[in-house]
C-alpha positions in Angstrom: 51.6 0.9 100.3 51.6 1.5 96.5 50.0 4.2 94.4 49.2 3.2 90.8 48.1 6.5 89.3 46.3 9.7 90.1 43.5 11.7 88.6 43.5 12.5 84.8 45.4 15.6 83.8 44.4 16.8 80.4 47.7 18.5 79.6 49.6 15.2 80.0 47.1 13.1 77.9 48.5 11.8 74.7 46.7 11.4 71.3 47.7 9.6 68.2 46.2 8.3 65.0 45.8 9.2 61.3 42.7 11.3 62.1 44.9 13.9 63.7 46.8 14.9 60.5 45.0 13.3 57.6 47.0 12.3 54.5 48.7 13.9 51.6 46.2 14.2 48.7 46.6 16.6 45.8 47.6 20.0 47.1 46.8 19.2 50.7 49.1 17.4 53.2 46.4 17.2 55.9 43.5 15.8 53.8 40.6 13.7 54.9 37.6 12.6 52.8 34.0 13.5 53.4 32.0 10.7 54.8 35.1 8.5 55.5 35.5 7.7 59.2 38.8 8.9 60.8 40.3 7.4 64.0 42.2 8.9 66.9 43.3 7.2 70.1 43.6 9.0 73.5 45.8 7.7 76.3 45.0 9.1 79.8 47.8 10.3 82.1 47.8 11.9 85.5 49.6 15.0 86.7 52.8 13.1 87.2 52.6 11.5 83.8 51.6 8.1 85.1 49.5 6.3 82.6 46.0 5.7 83.8 44.6 2.1 83.4 41.0 2.7 84.5 38.0 4.2 82.7 35.3 6.6 83.7 37.0 9.9 82.7 35.3 12.4 80.4 36.6 13.1 76.9 35.1 15.7 74.5 36.1 15.8 70.9 34.5 18.0 68.2 35.2 19.3 64.7 34.8 22.9 63.8 34.1 23.8 60.2 36.1 27.0 59.8 34.2 28.7 57.0 31.0 28.9 59.1 32.1 28.0 62.7 29.6 25.1 62.8 30.6 22.3 65.2 30.3 18.6 64.7 30.7 16.3 67.8 32.9 13.3 67.4 32.1 9.9 68.8 34.1 8.9 71.9 34.3 5.3 73.2 35.7 4.7 76.7 37.6 1.4 76.6 37.7 1.4 80.5 41.5 0.9 80.5 42.6 4.5 80.3 42.3 4.6 76.5 39.5 6.2 74.5 38.7 5.7 70.8 37.6 8.9 69.0 36.0 8.6 65.5 34.6 11.4 63.3 33.9 12.1 59.6 33.6 15.4 57.8 30.5 16.5 55.9 31.5 19.6 53.9 34.5 20.3 51.7 36.9 22.8 53.3 39.0 23.5 56.4 38.3 22.1 59.8 39.9 22.1 63.2 39.8 19.1 65.6 39.5 20.0 69.3 40.0 17.4 72.0 39.6 18.1 75.7 39.4 15.9 78.9 38.4 16.1 82.5 38.8 13.7 85.5 35.8 11.9 86.9 37.0 13.2 90.2 35.0 16.4 89.4 31.7 14.6 89.1 29.9 11.6 87.9 28.3 13.3 84.8 29.6 15.1 81.8 27.6 18.2 82.7 29.3 18.3 86.2 32.7 18.0 84.7 32.3 20.3 81.7 33.7 23.5 83.3 36.8 21.5 84.4 37.6 20.4 80.8 41.2 21.0 79.8 42.8 20.9 76.4 44.8 17.8 75.8 48.4 17.9 74.6 48.7 19.3 71.1 45.7 21.7 71.5 44.0 21.5 68.1 44.7 20.0 64.7 43.9 21.6 61.3 42.5 19.4 58.6 41.3 19.9 55.1 38.3 17.8 53.9 38.0 16.8 50.2 35.0 15.3 48.5 34.3 11.7 49.5 33.7 8.5 47.4 31.0 8.7 44.8 27.5 7.8 46.0 24.8 6.9 43.4 21.9 7.8 45.7 23.3 11.4 46.1 24.4 11.9 42.5 22.1 14.3 40.6 20.8 14.7 37.1 19.4 18.0 35.8 18.4 19.6 32.6 15.9 19.6 29.8 16.3 15.9 29.2 14.9 15.0 32.6 12.7 18.0 33.1 9.5 16.0 32.6 8.5 17.3 29.2 9.9 18.2 25.8 8.9 18.4 22.2 9.3 15.6 19.6 12.3 16.0 17.5 14.0 18.4 19.9 17.5 17.4 20.9 17.6 17.5 24.7 20.4 17.1 27.2 20.9 16.8 30.9 23.9 17.0 33.1 24.8 14.3 35.7 27.0 15.5 38.6 28.6 12.7 40.6 28.4 13.5 44.3 29.5 11.9 47.6 27.0 10.8 50.2 26.7 14.4 51.5 26.1 15.9 48.1 29.5 17.3 47.5 30.6 17.3 43.9 33.2 14.6 43.3 35.8 16.7 41.6 38.5 14.0 42.0 36.2 11.4 40.3 38.0 8.8 38.2 35.5 7.6 35.6 37.7 4.6 34.7 37.1 3.1 38.2 33.3 3.3 37.9 30.5 2.3 35.6 28.1 4.9 34.3 25.0 4.0 32.2 22.1 5.8 30.7 19.1 4.3 28.9 16.1 6.0 27.3 13.2 3.8 26.4 9.5 4.0 25.5 8.9 0.4 24.4 11.9 0.9 22.1 15.4 2.1 22.7 16.5 5.7 22.0 20.2 6.4 21.2 21.9 8.4 23.9 25.2 10.2 23.5 27.3 10.5 26.7 30.2 13.0 27.1 32.5 12.4 30.0 34.0 15.7 31.2 36.5 13.7 33.4 35.7 15.9 36.4 32.7 14.1 37.8 30.3 15.4 35.2 28.6 13.7 32.3 26.5 15.4 29.6 23.9 13.1 28.1 22.1 14.0 24.9 19.2 12.3 23.1 16.5 13.2 20.6 13.1 11.6 21.3 10.1 11.6 19.0 11.9 10.9 15.7 11.7 7.1 15.9 9.5 5.2 13.4 7.5 3.9 16.4 6.6 7.4 17.6 2.9 8.3 16.9 2.0 11.2 19.1 2.5 12.0 22.8 4.6 9.4 24.5 6.1 8.9 27.9 9.8 8.0 27.9 11.7 6.3 30.7 15.1 7.8 31.5 17.3 5.6 33.7 20.7 6.9 35.0 22.9 4.4 36.9 26.2 4.7 38.7 28.0 1.5 39.6 24.8 -0.4 38.9 22.6 1.8 41.2 20.1 4.4 40.3 21.1 8.0 40.9 18.9 10.3 42.9 15.3 10.3 41.5 16.1 7.9 38.7 14.3 6.5 36.8 12.9 9.8 35.3 9.8 10.1 33.1 9.8 12.4 30.1 6.6 13.2 28.3 7.3 13.9 24.6 4.7 15.5 22.4 5.0 17.1 18.9 5.9 20.8 19.0 2.7 22.8 18.3 2.2 23.9 14.7 2.4 27.6 14.1 -0.1 28.7 11.4 1.8 32.0 10.8 4.9 30.0 9.7 3.1 27.3 7.6 3.4 28.0 3.9 2.0 26.9 0.5 4.1 25.9 -2.5 3.3 25.2 -6.1 0.1 27.3 -6.3 -1.0 27.5 -9.9 -1.2 30.9 -11.5 -4.3 29.8 -13.5 -6.8 27.0 -13.6 -8.9 25.8 -16.6 -12.5 25.2 -15.8 -13.1 21.4 -15.3 -9.5 20.7 -14.3 -8.3 20.1 -10.8 -5.7 22.5 -9.4 -3.3 21.2 -6.8 -0.6 22.5 -4.4 1.0 21.7 -1.1 0.8 23.2 2.3 3.9 22.6 4.6 3.3 22.6 8.3 5.9 24.3 10.4 6.2 24.2 14.2 6.6 27.1 16.6 10.4 26.7 16.5 10.5 27.1 12.7 11.2 23.4 12.0 9.3 21.6 9.3 6.9 19.1 10.6 7.5 15.6 9.5 4.2 14.1 10.7 0.6 14.9 10.0 -2.6 15.2 12.1 -2.9 19.0 11.9 -6.5 20.1 11.3 -6.0 22.5 8.4 -9.2 23.8 6.8 -9.9 25.1 3.3 -12.5 27.7 2.4 -13.1 28.2 -1.4 -14.8 31.4 -2.6 -15.2 33.5 -5.7 -17.8 31.3 -7.5 -20.6 29.0 -6.3 -19.3 26.1 -8.5 -15.8 26.1 -6.8 -15.0 23.4 -4.3 -12.0 21.7 -2.9 -10.4 19.7 0.0 -7.2 19.1 1.9 -5.6 15.7 2.3 -3.1 14.9 5.1 -0.1 13.2 3.5 1.1 12.1 7.0 4.6 13.6 6.4 4.0 17.2 7.4 2.6 18.1 4.0 -1.0 18.6 3.0 -2.4 18.3 -0.5 -4.8 21.0 -1.5 -7.2 20.3 -4.4 -9.8 22.6 -5.9 -11.9 22.7 -9.0 -14.3 25.1 -10.8 -17.2 24.0 -13.0 -18.8 27.2 -14.4 -17.7 28.0 -17.9 -16.7 31.6 -17.2 -13.9 33.8 -16.2 -13.5 34.3 -12.5 -11.0 34.2 -9.6 -10.8 31.4 -7.0 -10.1 32.7 -3.5 -8.5 29.9 -1.4 -8.4 30.6 2.4 -6.4 28.0 4.4 -6.3 28.1 8.2 -5.3 26.1 11.2 -7.5 26.4 14.3 -9.0 29.5 12.8 -5.7 31.2 12.1 -4.6 31.7 8.5 -1.4 30.3 7.2 1.3 32.6 5.8 0.1 34.3 2.6 -3.6 33.1 2.9 -5.9 33.8 1.2 -4.6 32.9 -2.3 -6.1 34.0 -5.6 -6.1 31.8 -8.7 -7.6 32.8 -12.0 -10.1 30.4 -13.5 -10.6 30.5 -17.3 -12.9 28.6 -19.7 -11.5 25.4 -21.3 -9.9 25.8 -24.7 -8.8 29.5 -24.3 -5.2 28.7 -25.1 -5.9 26.5 -28.1 -8.8 28.0 -30.1 -11.0 31.0 -30.2 -9.8 34.2 -28.5 -6.4 32.7 -27.6 -6.3 30.5 -30.6 -3.8 29.9 -33.4 -4.1 27.6 -36.3 -0.6 27.3 -37.8 1.3 24.3 -36.7 4.8 25.3 -35.5 7.6 23.2 -34.1 7.5 23.5 -30.3 11.3 23.9 -30.2 11.1 26.9 -32.4 8.6 28.6 -30.1 10.8 27.8 -27.1 13.7 29.7 -28.7 12.0 33.1 -28.1 12.3 35.2 -25.1 9.6 37.7 -24.2 10.4 40.6 -21.9 9.2 44.1 -20.8 7.4 45.8 -17.9 4.1 45.2 -19.8 4.2 41.6 -18.7 3.2 42.7 -15.2 1.7 46.2 -15.1 0.6 49.1 -17.4 -1.6 52.2 -17.3 -5.0 52.3 -19.0 -4.8 54.1 -22.3 -1.1 53.9 -22.7 0.6 52.0 -25.5 2.5 49.1 -24.0 5.3 47.3 -25.7 7.0 43.9 -25.2 10.3 42.8 -26.7 10.5 39.4 -28.4 14.0 38.1 -29.2 15.0 34.8 -30.7 18.0 32.8 -29.6 18.5 31.7 -33.2 20.6 34.3 -35.0 19.0 33.9 -38.4 15.4 34.0 -37.3 13.2 35.3 -40.0 9.7 34.2 -39.0 7.2 37.0 -40.1 5.6 39.0 -37.3 2.2 38.1 -38.7 2.6 34.6 -37.5 2.8 35.8 -33.9 -0.3 36.7 -31.8 -0.7 38.7 -28.7 -4.0 38.5 -26.8 -5.3 39.5 -23.4 -8.5 38.5 -21.6 -9.9 40.3 -18.6 -12.6 42.9 -18.2 -12.4 43.2 -22.0 -10.7 41.2 -24.8 -7.6 42.9 -26.2 -5.7 41.9 -29.3 -2.3 43.3 -29.9 0.1 43.2 -32.8 3.7 41.9 -33.4 6.1 43.6 -35.8 9.3 42.1 -37.2 11.7 40.7 -37.6 13.6 43.8 -36.8 17.4 43.9 -36.2 19.2 40.9 -34.6 16.2 38.5 -34.8 14.1 40.8 -32.6 10.4 41.6 -32.7 8.2 44.3 -31.1 4.8 43.4 -29.6 2.4 46.2 -28.6 -1.2 46.6 -27.2 -3.4 49.3 -25.7 -5.7 48.5 -22.7 -8.3 51.1 -22.1 -10.1 49.4 -19.3 -8.4 48.9 -15.9 -8.4 45.5 -14.2 -6.6 42.2 -14.1 -5.8 40.5 -17.4 -4.4 37.2 -18.5 -2.2 37.4 -21.6 -0.4 35.1 -24.0 2.1 35.5 -26.8 2.0 32.7 -29.3 3.7 31.5 -32.4 1.0 29.6 -34.3 -0.5 27.4 -31.7 2.6 27.3 -29.5 2.9 29.4 -26.4 6.1 31.4 -26.1 8.1 31.0 -22.8 6.5 33.1 -20.0 3.0 32.7 -21.3 0.4 32.9 -19.9 1.2 36.0 -17.8 -0.8 38.1 -15.4 -1.1 41.8 -16.1 -2.5 44.6 -13.9 -3.9 47.6 -15.8 -4.2 50.6 -13.5 -6.5 53.6 -14.1 -5.0 56.7 -15.7 -5.1 60.1 -14.0 -8.5 61.9 -14.2 -9.0 64.0 -17.3 -11.3 66.9 -16.4 -12.3 67.6 -19.9 -13.7 64.1 -20.2 -15.7 64.3 -17.0 
């Protein structure tokens, strides 16, 4: 009689295939790739090393992820001819061990019955190192301000795209030249996007929404990120872009007139500034103007649609008073508000109290410089002096042709002496009543540079003998 083969003996079984040792990749000679199927073939032999040509034996193959000890069963297919095909793939990056064991069907008809008879096949176990697998668009992630769902108009936003394999491992060996990567940002129009390839599986994408001519208030943008023609995880994204809120405390006024003549319209600008300190370039903020100081004062604010607002105001009563201009946004005053502007009757700088009748060349008047602390502040009862100097070396205009006048709580007329040495003059006055004054220094009918000026006269110390 003849005997073909006996029962399977695990120690004599032979295994072969690339899945046992991996391949040489980078710094690893035993590398496999996450998600890429590996193959091992097992040939069954009996105790006397006779090859078995029948099926039905039990083979167990599993991967152990060494950093955590987690086990992953491999797939085993019995070819019913004494050979078994073993396939597996790794999930995490890192070190693994492949364990293969076998048991004869002589110990039972089920795997459970044969489990305790399992023996390790020849070779014992095999160490492998798993690297990140091929890029997978559906697992590739995008994160950052640019895909967070909301941002402010005019704000440069960015987001990072991390190319990953099917199990979410970062593709650190990613070769961007072998793949296509595309980003588009649209809202009915295209928004330019800058893409920086870090050449390690990362892309930084930057764009600035809300600065396009088509942008007119809150808008939803569509951000599409595609790898090899497929959307990455969660793409397309939606990004709601709205203008950054205006901060009243940072808004400011420019060009406020120091003085206004009755019947004329005063104008200046208010510049809107957002909470980040950036100048607004669009309008639609609801600034309000409150004008006080006289019942005949009135004004308005016009939105120029470029982040600036034109303030206009006017006084009708022929008197001397102060316009108090309060500007606010949503009930909160802007920086420096309220503002005070003196209003004076028409004609004060040409005739009457501030008048002059001699015709003088305007260029001559402009050649003089007026200086001194008395242009801003003085004390009631003290004699205050101003220096007047001509840029022309041979200036000999008599001092009598100059005039110095102040108007405030009372009218004050000063005097000008000269010429003194080096084409200089000395102007002086005494204010006995405290308060705010508007003053001018003129040559004939022409104002000298620096006029009109605002002067504050403060009270002197108390004199007991006068009380």
